C-alpha positions in Angstrom: -6.7 6.9 -15.0 -9.5 4.2 -14.8 -9.3 1.9 -17.8 -11.9 -0.4 -19.3 -10.0 -3.5 -17.8 -10.3 -1.9 -14.3 -14.1 -2.0 -14.3 -16.6 -4.7 -13.5 -19.8 -5.7 -15.3 -21.6 -2.7 -13.8 -19.0 -0.4 -15.5 -17.5 0.8 -12.2 -14.0 0.2 -10.8 -13.6 -3.4 -9.6 -12.6 -3.4 -5.9 -9.5 -5.5 -6.6 -8.1 -2.6 -8.7 -8.5 -0.2 -5.8 -6.4 -2.4 -3.6 -3.9 -3.0 -6.3 -3.5 0.8 -6.7 -3.1 1.1 -2.9 -0.2 -1.3 -3.0 1.4 0.3 -6.0 1.2 3.7 -4.4 3.0 2.7 -1.3 5.6 0.9 -3.4 6.2 4.1 -5.3 6.4 6.1 -2.0 9.0 3.6 -0.7 11.0 4.0 -4.0 10.9 7.8 -3.7 12.2 7.5 -0.1 15.1 5.4 -1.4 13.8 1.9 -0.3 14.2 -0.5 -3.1 11.4 -3.0 -3.8 14.1 -5.7 -3.6 14.5 -4.9 0.1 10.8 -5.3 0.9 9.3 -7.9 -1.4 11.0 -11.3 -1.1 9.4 -12.8 -4.2 11.3 -10.4 -6.5 14.6 -10.7 -4.6 17.0 -12.6 -6.8 20.1 -11.9 -4.8 20.1 -15.3 -3.2 19.9 -13.7 0.2 16.6 -14.5 2.0 14.8 -11.6 3.6 14.9 -11.4 7.4 11.5 -9.8 7.8 8.2 -10.4 5.9 5.4 -7.9 6.0 2.2 -9.5 4.9 -1.1 -7.7 4.6 -3.4 -9.0 7.5 -6.3 -6.7 6.9 -7.7 -4.6 4.0 -10.8 -2.6 3.4 -12.2 -0.1 0.9 -15.1 2.3 0.8 -16.3 3.7 -2.5 -17.9 7.1 -2.0 -18.8 7.7 -5.7 -18.8 5.7 -8.9 -15.4 5.5 -10.6 -15.7 4.8 -14.3 -13.7 4.5 -17.4 -11.7 7.7 -18.1 -11.8 9.0 -14.6 -8.5 10.5 -13.6 -7.5 9.8 -10.0 -5.0 11.1 -7.6 -3.9 8.7 -4.8 -2.6 10.1 -1.5 -1.3 7.7 1.1 -1.0 8.1 4.8 1.2 5.5 6.6 0.8 5.1 10.3 2.7 3.0 12.7 0.4 0.9 14.9 3.0 -0.6 17.2 6.7 -1.7 17.0 5.7 -4.6 14.6 2.8 -3.3 12.5 1.7 -0.4 10.4 -1.2 0.5 8.1 -1.4 2.6 5.0 -4.6 4.6 4.3 -5.1 5.5 0.7 -7.4 8.3 -0.4 -8.5 8.4 -4.0 -9.4 11.9 -5.3 -11.4 12.5 -8.4 -11.5 16.2 -9.5 -10.4 17.1 -5.9 -13.2 15.1 -4.3 -12.7 12.1 -2.1 -14.0 9.2 -4.2 -12.7 6.2 -2.3 -10.8 5.4 0.8 -8.9 2.2 1.4 -6.7 0.7 4.1 -4.1 -2.1 4.2 -2.6 -3.3 7.5 0.7 -5.1 7.7 2.6 -7.0 10.4 6.3 -7.8 10.6 7.2 -11.5 10.8 10.6 -13.0 11.3 11.1 -14.9 8.0 12.5 -18.0 9.7 10.3 -18.3 12.7 7.1 -16.6 11.3 6.8 -14.9 14.7 6.1 -11.2 15.1 9.1 -8.9 15.2 9.9 -5.2 15.0 9.5 -3.3 11.7 12.6 -3.1 9.6 14.5 0.2 10.2 13.9 1.4 6.6 10.2 1.0 6.9 10.1 2.6 10.3 12.1 5.6 8.9 9.8 5.8 5.8 6.7 5.9 8.1 8.3 8.7 10.2 9.2 10.7 7.1 5.8 10.3 5.6 4.1 11.6 8.7 6.3 14.6 8.7 5.4 15.4 5.1 1.6 15.1 5.6 
C-alpha cells in the first residue's frame, strides 16, 4: 500500500520508492525460492566469509502509467530474465486494481568480488531465474 512517506510534493509516489519496491520484490522471490539474502547481499553477510560474486545494478528505469497516491493498494509481479551468462534483468509490474500502473526494470551484472571483472552468474541465481521463467 502506498503510504504518505512514499509520495513526493505532488502527492504521487516518489520514483525512488518504486525502485525500492522492485528490489524488495526480487529479494522476497529469492527467499521464497530458498536463496538467503546473506548469500546475495555482501553488506549484510556477517559470517566473515567474503562473497565470491557481486551483482550490482548497472541500469534501472521506471515508467508510471497512472498516478499512484496514498492508500493505493499495489500488487507487484516480477519477471526475471537472463541476458547472458553474466547478467540478468528483473522487470517489475505494479498493478492497481488489476490495471498496470507502473513498469520498472533493474539490470544486474556479475562481478568477481576480488578482480571486479565480469563472471558467470552464481548457480543459485541462475536456477532462480530458470524457475521463475517456468512459473510465469
